[in-house]
C-alpha positions as CSV (number, residue, x, y, z in Angstrom):
1,M,0.0,0.0,0.0
2,S,2.8,2.5,0.9
3,L,4.6,1.6,-2.3
4,L,1.5,2.5,-4.3
5,V,1.1,5.8,-2.4
6,T,4.8,6.6,-3.0
7,G,4.5,5.8,-6.7
8,L,1.4,8.0,-7.1
9,G,3.2,10.8,-5.2
10,V,6.2,10.6,-7.6
11,V,4.0,10.4,-10.7
12,S,1.9,13.4,-9.5
13,F,5.1,15.4,-8.8
14,V,6.4,14.8,-12.3
15,V,3.1,15.7,-13.9
16,I,3.0,18.9,-11.8
17,A,6.6,19.8,-12.7
18,I,5.9,19.3,-16.4
19,F,2.8,21.4,-16.2
20,L,4.5,24.3,-14.3
21,A,7.6,24.3,-16.6
22,A,5.4,25.1,-19.5
23,F,4.7,28.5,-17.9
24,L,8.3,29.8,-18.1
25,R,8.6,32.8,-20.4
26,Y,11.6,34.7,-21.6
27,C,11.4,38.5,-21.9
28,I,13.9,41.2,-23.0
29,T,13.3,44.5,-21.3
30,A,15.2,47.8,-21.8
31,S,18.0,46.8,-19.4
32,H,17.5,43.2,-18.5
33,R,16.8,39.7,-19.8
34,E,14.2,38.1,-17.6
35,I,12.9,34.6,-17.1
36,R,9.3,34.9,-15.9
37,W,7.1,32.2,-14.3
38,L,3.4,33.1,-14.3
39,F,4.2,36.8,-14.9
40,V,6.6,36.9,-11.9
41,P,10.3,37.5,-12.7
42,S,12.2,34.6,-11.3
43,R,15.6,35.2,-12.9
44,R,17.1,38.5,-14.2
45,I,20.3,39.3,-16.0
46,R,21.5,42.7,-16.9
47,L,22.2,43.1,-20.6
48,R,25.6,44.7,-19.9
49,E,26.6,41.4,-18.2
50,I,26.0,39.3,-21.4
51,R,29.2,38.4,-23.1
52,F,27.8,36.2,-25.9
53,V,25.1,33.7,-26.7
54,S,25.8,30.3,-28.1
55,T,23.9,27.2,-29.2
56,K,26.5,24.7,-28.0
57,P,25.2,22.9,-24.9
58,V,27.3,22.8,-21.7
59,W,26.6,20.4,-18.8
60,Y,27.3,22.9,-16.0
61,A,24.8,25.6,-17.1
62,E,21.7,26.7,-15.1
63,K,18.8,25.0,-17.0
64,W,15.7,27.2,-17.4
65,Y,13.9,25.1,-20.1
66,N,10.2,25.5,-20.7
67,T,10.0,22.2,-22.6
68,F,11.3,18.6,-22.2
69,R,11.9,18.1,-25.9
70,L,14.5,20.6,-26.8
71,R,15.0,19.7,-30.5
72,G,17.5,22.4,-31.2
73,R,15.8,25.1,-29.2
74,R,18.7,25.5,-26.6
75,L,20.5,28.8,-26.2
76,I,23.4,29.3,-23.7
77,I,23.9,32.8,-22.4
78,Y,27.4,33.5,-21.1
79,R,28.1,36.4,-18.8
80,R,31.1,38.7,-18.5
81,N,31.7,37.8,-14.9
82,G,33.3,34.4,-15.3
83,Q,32.5,33.2,-11.8
84,F,28.8,32.7,-12.6
85,R,27.5,29.7,-14.5
86,P,26.0,30.3,-18.0
87,I,22.3,30.1,-18.3
88,A,20.5,27.6,-20.7
89,I,17.1,28.6,-22.1
90,S,14.8,27.2,-24.7
91,P,12.8,29.8,-26.5
92,A,10.3,28.7,-29.3
93,A,12.3,30.5,-32.0
94,P,15.9,30.5,-30.7
95,F,17.6,32.3,-33.6
96,V,15.0,35.1,-33.6
97,F,15.4,35.4,-29.8
98,K,19.2,35.5,-30.2
99,A,18.9,38.3,-32.8
100,E,16.6,40.3,-30.5
101,L,18.9,39.8,-27.6
102,D,22.0,40.9,-29.7
103,A,20.1,44.0,-30.8
104,A,19.1,44.8,-27.2
105,V,22.7,44.3,-26.0
106,E,23.9,46.6,-28.8
107,R,21.4,49.3,-27.8
108,V,22.6,49.2,-24.2
109,F,26.3,48.7,-24.9
110,P,27.1,50.2,-28.3
111,R,30.1,49.0,-30.3
112,R,30.4,45.9,-28.3
113,L,29.8,43.6,-31.2
114,R,32.4,43.7,-34.0
115,M,31.4,42.9,-37.5
116,V,33.6,41.3,-40.2
117,V,32.9,42.8,-43.6
118,N,34.0,41.4,-46.9
119,T,33.6,44.3,-49.3
120,Q,35.2,42.6,-52.3
121,P,35.2,38.9,-52.9
122,E,38.9,38.8,-53.9
123,A,40.1,41.0,-51.0
124,K,41.0,39.9,-47.5
125,L,38.5,40.1,-44.7
126,E,38.7,43.3,-42.7
127,V,37.3,44.2,-39.4
128,A,34.8,47.1,-39.7
129,S,35.3,50.1,-37.5
130,L,32.1,51.2,-36.1
């Protein structure tokens, strides 16, 4: 009997965790990138702290996924301060979210991103001065 009650408790906990994970939302504000759960900010990162965003998974990242089937939806956000772990998120459109995040970081911290421009196909690649 106690094994049945324990099994039902574990199954109900997993079902509730799956249900609640679906309510995680990722938001970019004027100065922060927020992870919200039921409209309450639960994790906030200043845009100035973001060093770069990658799609390569790392095992030691903080995982803030809103799905259990990632299927290429994973983005890893690295911060300038190296003592903090990177944050892994799973937006529905990861490359669109990455472009919006890069644009927001560029608005807050201009000239942080350097662009490589090839003006002539035969010429060498040059770093553009912004």
